[in-house]
N, C-alpha and C positions, 0 to 999 in steps of 0.2 A: 390506738385511737386517742386523739387529743380533743379536749373540749375547751371552749372559750366562754367568755362571759355572756350574759343574757340567758342562755339556756344551758349552762355548763354543768348542771347537776347530773345529767343523764345523757349519754350519747348512744343513739340507736340508729342503725343504717336503714333507710327506706329508699327504694327506687321511686323517683318522682315521675309523675305523668303530667306535669304542668304544661299548659300551652306555651308556645315559644314566646309569647308576649310577656309571660311572667318571668322568664329567665332574665330579661333585661333589667329587672328590679332587684336581682339578687345582690345583697350587700357585701359580697366578698369578691376578692380577686384571687384566682388560682393560677399559679405558675409552676409547671412541672419541671422547670429548669432547662438549661441549655442542652441541646443535643450532645451526646457523648460519642466519641470516636475511639475505637479500640482496634489494635492490630491483632489479627488472628495468629496463633490461638489466644483468645482474650483472657485476661485475668478478671477476677471479681471487681466490681466497682460500685459506687454508691450513687443513687439518684439524689437530686437536691431540690425537692419540692418545697413550695412556700405558699401559704394562704394568708392573705391580708383581709382583716375584717372578722366579725363575730361569726364563727361557723359552728355547726353542730358536730359534724364528723367528716371523714373523707375515706376514699378507697382508691387503691391502685389496682388497675387491671391491664393485661391479664396476669394471672398468678405465676405464669411460666418463668422459672428461673429467679423468682422473687423471694427474698428472705427478709423478714421484718417489715411486712406490708402495713403494719399498724403504726409505723412512723413515717414522717415526711422524708426521711433519708434512708430508704431501704437499700439493702445490698442486692445487686443483680449479678447473675452468673449465666450468661447466654453464649451460645456458640454461633449464632447467626443474628443478623440485624433484626431487632425487635422494637416495636413502638409500644410504650406504656402510657396509660391514661390516668391522670390524677383528677378525681372528681370530688369536689367539696360541696357539702350541703349546708344550707343556712336557712333562716327564717326571713321571709320577705315582709319586714314590718311595715313596708309601705302599703301592704294590702291586709292590714289587721281588720278582721271581721267584727271584733268586739267594739261595742259602742260604750264610751265612757269607762274604759277599763282602768283608767288611772283615777277615777272618781272625782276628777276636778270639776265635773258637772254636777256634783252632789249626789243626792239619792235619786238617780235617774238611769234608765236603760236596762235595769235588771229586775229580777224578782227574787224572793227569798221566803223560806218557811219560817225564818226568824222575824221578829218584830222590830221595827225601827223604834229606838228609844232615845231621842235627842236629849243630851245633857245628863243622862242617868243610865249607865250600863249595868244596872241591877234590876231584877235577878237574872238567872241564866235564860238563854234563848232569845237575846236581844242583840241589836247591832246599832251602830251609829256611824255616819260619814263625818269625819272630823280630822283635825290636824294634830291633836295631842290626846292620846287615850287617857292619860292621867286626869284630864279635865272632866271626864265623865265617870271615872271609877278611881277611888283613892288608892286602890292596891295595884292598879295598872302602871306599867312603866311609861315614862314620858318619852315616847319614840317619835322620831321624824318619819315622814313617808319615804317610800323607796324612790319615787320619781325625782324629787328635788330636795327632800329633807324638810321642806316647809309646806308641802301641799297636802291634799286630802288622802285619806286612806279609809278602809272599812274596818273598824274595830268591832270584835265579836266576843260576846260572853257565851262560851259554848254551852249547848243544851245537853241535858242528860238523856235525851231521846235519840236513839241511833237512826241513821239513814235520813236525817233531815238535810234538806238542801239549804246550804248557807247562801249560795249565790247561783243564779241561773240566768241564761240569756239565749234567745233563739236567734240564729243568724242564717243568712243565705250562704250556701257553699256551692262550689263547682263540682260536678260529678267526677269521680275517678281522679281525685286529687289528694295528695298527702298534705295534711295540716299538722301544725305543731300547736298544741294548747298549752299555754304557759301562765303561771301565776307566781307572784312573790309573796312569801309568808314569813311572819316574824312572831315569836312568842311575846305575850304581854305580861305573863306571870311565868315564873320558871318551873312551877310544879305542874306535872301532868300535861305535857305539851299536847296540842291538838293532834288528832289522827284523821287526816283528810284523804279524800279520793275524788278523782275526776269521774264524771259520767257523761255520756252523750246519748241522747234519745232514750234515757232511762236505763241504759246498760253501763255498768262500771267500766272505766277505762284506766287500765294500769293498776299498779299496786297502791297500797296505803303509803302516805308520806307524812312526815312530821317535821316541824321546824326544830332547830336546836332549842334546848331548855333555856339557854342564855337569852335574855330579853333583848329586843330591838335588833336582832341579827337577821337581816333579810336574806332569805334563802329561796332560790328559784326551783320550782318543780314544773315539769312539763311531761306531756305525753304526745305521741304521734297517733294520727288517726287518718285512715283513708276513707274518703267520702263515698266510694262505691257509686251507687246509682242515686244517692241522696242529693237533693238540691237545697235542703235546709237541715239544720242541726240545733237541738236544744242542749246546751252545754251547762253542766252544773258542777259546783264544788260541794262535796258531801262530807259532813263531819261524822266520823265513826267513833269518836271518843264519847263515852257516856258519863265520864267522871264529872261530878258537880264542883269539885274543888280543883282549881286550875282550869285547864281546857279553855284558855283564853288566848286569842290570837288576832292578828291584823292581816288583811289582804290588800294587795296593791298591784298595779300594772298588769292586769289580766289581759291576755291577748290570744287570738287564734288567727294564725297566718299560714299561708301556704308555704310548704317546704320547696326551696329552689335548689338547683344544682348548677355548678359551673365546672367545666371540664377543660383541661389543657393536656397536651401530649408532649412527650419527650421520646426521641428515638435513640436507641443505643445502636450505633452503626458498627458492625463488625467488619473491618476492612480485611478482606481475604484476597490477597494478590498472589500471583504465581510468577515465578521466574523459571524460564525454560531455556536451556542452552544445549543444543543438539546439532550434530552428534557429539558425544563426549570427547571424541578424539579427531583431530584434524592433522593432515600430513602436508607439510610444505614440500613441494617438489624439488626445491633447491634453496640455498642460502640467498637471501635478498629477494626472493620471489614473494608475491603478494597473494593473499587469499582472503575471502570474506567468511567470517564466522557468524553464526546465526543465533538470535534469541527469539525467533518467531515462535509463537505459542505462549509467550509471556503475556501478562495482563496489559490491556490497553485502555485508554479512556482519559477523561479529564483528571487533572491533578496527578497524573502518573508521568514520571520521567525515568530516564535510563542512564546508567553510568557503567561503562566497562573499565576495569582496572587490571593491571598486570604488574607483578613484582619483578619479572625477568624477561618479558617480551617487549614488543613495541607496537603501538596502535598508530597506524598511518592516518586514518580519518574515521569519522563516524563513532567516536567514543560515546556520544549521547544518543545513539540510535540503536535499533535492534540488529543492525547488520554492519558492524565495523569492518574496516579493512586493516589487516595486520601483515607484518612482514618478517617476524622472527618467531622461533620456537619459544614456548613458555606456557605459563598458566594464566588464563584469562577469566576473570570473574565478572558476571553481569549482576549489577545491582538494579532491581526494579523498585522504584521509590514512589510511594504515595504520600503526598503532602498537601493537605487542604487548608493549612494554617492552624488546624486544631490538633492534628496528629501526624506523626511522621512514621510510616511503616516501610520496612525494607525487607525484601526477599532476595536471595542470592542463588546463582547457579554458575557452575564452573566448567570450562572446557580446557583441554590440554592440546597444545599444538607441538608436534614433533617434526624433526627433519626426516625426510624419506630415507629409509635404510638403503635404497637403491637409487642414488642420485645419478644425474646425467654425467657421464665421463666421456672423454675423447682421447684419442691417441693418434700417433703417426708412426708407421713402421719405419725402422732405420733405413734410410736410402743408401745405395752405393754412392761412392764419390764420383764426381765428374773426373775423367782422366783419360788414360790411354785408350780404353775401350768404349767410353761413354761421352758423347757430347751433349746428351740430355738424359735426365732421369725422371722417374715417376715418384711423386710423393703420395703415398697411400694412407689416407686418413680413415678413422673409424669412430663409431659412436655406440654407447651402451643402449641407446634407444633409437635404433636406425629407422623405425617406422615413422617417427615424427621429426626427424632431424633434417635441417638444412645446413649447408656448408659454405664457408667463405674463407678463401686463402688470400693472404696478403703478405707482402715483403717490402722491406725498405732498402735492401741492398742486393737482392737477387732479381730474377726475371721469370715470370710465369708465362709459359707459352699458351697453355689452354687449361680448361677445367677449373677455373677459379671459383666456380659455384658448384663444383662436384666433389665427391669424396676423394677422387683421384685427380691430381693435378700434375702437369708436365712442366718441368723447369729446365733451363739450360744455362744457369749461372750459379756459381757458388754464392752462398748467403744464408741468412736466417729467414725461415718461412714460418708464418703464424697461421694456425687453423682455428676458426671460431665456429663451433657447432651450436646451433640453436634448436631447442625443442619447440616446434611451431604450435603445439597444443598448450604448453605451460609458459612459454617465454623464457625458460631456463636456458642458460648458456654454459658451455665448457670450452676451455682453450687448451691447445697443445702447441708446441713449438719444436722445430727441428732445424739443424744446421746442415746444409749441403756443402761438402768440402771438395776441393779439386786436388787430385794426386796424379803425378806423371812418372813416378819412379818405377821402371820395369823390374821384374825379378831377374835372377840369373839362371840361364839354362846351359848346362855343361855335360856333354856325353863323353864317357871314357872310351878309349880304343877297344874294338871288339875283334875277337879271333875270326879268321875266315872259316867258311863252311866247306868241308870236303867230304870224301867218302868215309873218312874215319870220324870226323866231328860234324855231326849233322845239324847242330844248333849252336848258337852263340849267345852270350849274355850281353844285354844292352843296359848299361848302368849310367844313371844320371847323377851319381854322387858328385858333389860339388855344386849342384843346382840349389836354388833357394827352396827352403822348406818352412813350414809354419802353419798356424790354424787357418789362415786365409789363402794358403798356396795350394794349388791343385796341379797335377801332372797328367799329361796325355801323350801316349806313344802311338805314332802312326808310321806306316810303311809305304814306300813307293818303289817303282821300277823293279817289281818282282819280289820285294821283301815281304815276308809273312811274319806277323807277331803271334806267337803261340799263346803267350800269357803276359799279364802285367800291363795291359793297354792303358789303365788309369793309375799306374804306379810309377815311382821313380826307378824301379827295377823291372825290366821286361826280358823276354826271351824271343829271339828271332830264329827262324828255321829255314831261311832261304836268303840267297844273296840279293842285295838290293840296297835302297836308300832308306835309312831309318831316321825319323824326326822326333825329338823330344820337345814338347811345348809346355812351358811353365807359365801358369796364370796366377796373378794376384787378384783374388776375388774381391778384395777390398777396394781396388781402384780400377780393375778391368785391364790392367797392363799385362802384356804377355812377352815372353822371350822364347826363342827356339834355337836348338842346336841339331846339326845333322851329322850322321856318320854313314859311310858306305861299307857294307860288309861284302867282301869277295867270296866267291863260291866256285869250286872246281870239282864237279862230281861226274865228269864224262870220262869213261875208261879208254885206254889206247887201242888202236886197231892193229891186228896182226894178219899178215897174208903169207902163206907157204908157197914156196917156189915148186917147180916140177920135181917129182921124186921118182926113183926107180924102184924095181921090185927086187927084194932079196931072194936069191935062189941058190941053187947049188954052185952055180958058176960065179955068182956075185954075192959075197958074204958081207959087203959093206956098201953103203951108199952115202951120198952127200945130201944133207938137209939144209935148206936155206929159208929164211923168213924176211919179210919186209914189215917194219913198224911205222906207225903214224900216231904220234909224232916220232920222228927219227931218234928223239932223245930218249925214247923208252928203252929200257935195258931188258934184253931177253934173258930168260932163265929156262934152261932145258931140264927135263926129267923124263923118266921112262917107267913103263909098267912092267909087271913080272910075267903075265901069262902070254897075252898076245904082245907082239912087239908094238908098243905104244909109246909115242914120244909126245911130250907136252912142252909146248913153248909158252912161256909167260912173258908178256911185255909189261914192264912196270914203270910207272911214273910216280912221283911222290903221292902217297896215300891212295892211289888208284892203280889197278892192274887189269889185264885181260888175259885169259888163258885160251889158247887154241891147241887143239890136239891133232895128231895124224897117226893113223894105224898103218902099219906096214905088214902086208900079208906075205907070208913065207910059203913057198911051194916046194 
């Protein structure tokens, strides 16, 4: 608490209930200082109050977060915006109720239990209104008055009788009003300074007070008083010193004025802003694609701006908005900035953008070449995201027959073909390329001679040794004109089991070209025919007979044999590898 001149001896806080009209006369200016802006979380700061003019005291309210409220520059430590009020109190001297308090009107306007003694302040219990106390008492100091140094004062030779009123005056007061009763006192003799006390309506007001022993040192003493329901007050200064030696003093500038208050406010603004960037992870569907990241949920309002920054990504647009467009993976930081010219506060939030681990990919299955077996081929394209894919085939040196906007296209010319796959949901693209070639070189088909089929050799080997072989070469064995392939139909080596025409087809799967070779396998498995001519019967008269046979073909060679028991003759007609047996039994009687 700080006291200033006029009533600086004592500072006591009173809540004033003065009418509004009285406040306009308060002789002080109160300035609580400029508003303070702090970024959350705030640090402690100081208020900068100032009071211009003679004030009694001041208070800061509310006390929340306030340290050192007895100074004009207290420390505050708050977590939210708070308004503080600085209230200064002063005496409104323009409404002094005391008449002739400076005694410039002479011995007028007051009463006293002391006697006026002009020109002679001897003995005790007398007073005089004068400009120089030494002129009425040889031992009194030559003091000037408090008002101007050359005006009147009340010089008093203190009485030895206690509780005598040195000075009294009855004044009109406003009910329920705080008043300050003030008087300036100086010692005229250094020994035994006066012991004075204020009283109002016969009741003591405040403690005893004494001026310094040093002479001519004017000292202010005052007390506060609330009028309550009173409309008038009798104010007195009472001397409580009964010493006859010393106890001599002077009074001047007595006043009783209402206490006024002036209040000013200062607000400590705690700027609490939020930066929100969500979700924390974004996924780009492909390189070069664009997406919008969001700072929605961050603080908005006046004096707030936004700035997105990235050390390794790329902001396409909207870097100063809550929803920028970006097109590269990286780390993106949102700065929410509050700047009102007094304080600059920044909050940050970061999101990360990564490239999808499952990007759109495209491919083209290797096509067969155009050639001996193909005058057109299909180009079969594919996508890793088929549900959202569109297709576009193009070529600069080939020819697309159909399907240019389908996954499968048909072409009929050699050349380079380009496939563009687009994800219709994300706009991402993927490209693939394939070259269609033309090949007309046929493979070699060569069948080795095969043994004929007869009654002894029932099958023959069909060999394509000497034909083309390799990873793209396939072989196919077929038969015509009665030929039968027992095994190896899809091999270069096969087995035939009947006479006929056998065909080996060799195919180059790489170009579709084929070559064939044919072999005819002879077959003779029909036995010769034997016919016996007429025969006689062997008997006792004829012990031999002539046997004859006819063969077909006539080239068949007959072979005769006989049995042991019955007379049995076997004729065998034989041609190469085949034969026929015919027997005849001769009965003997």
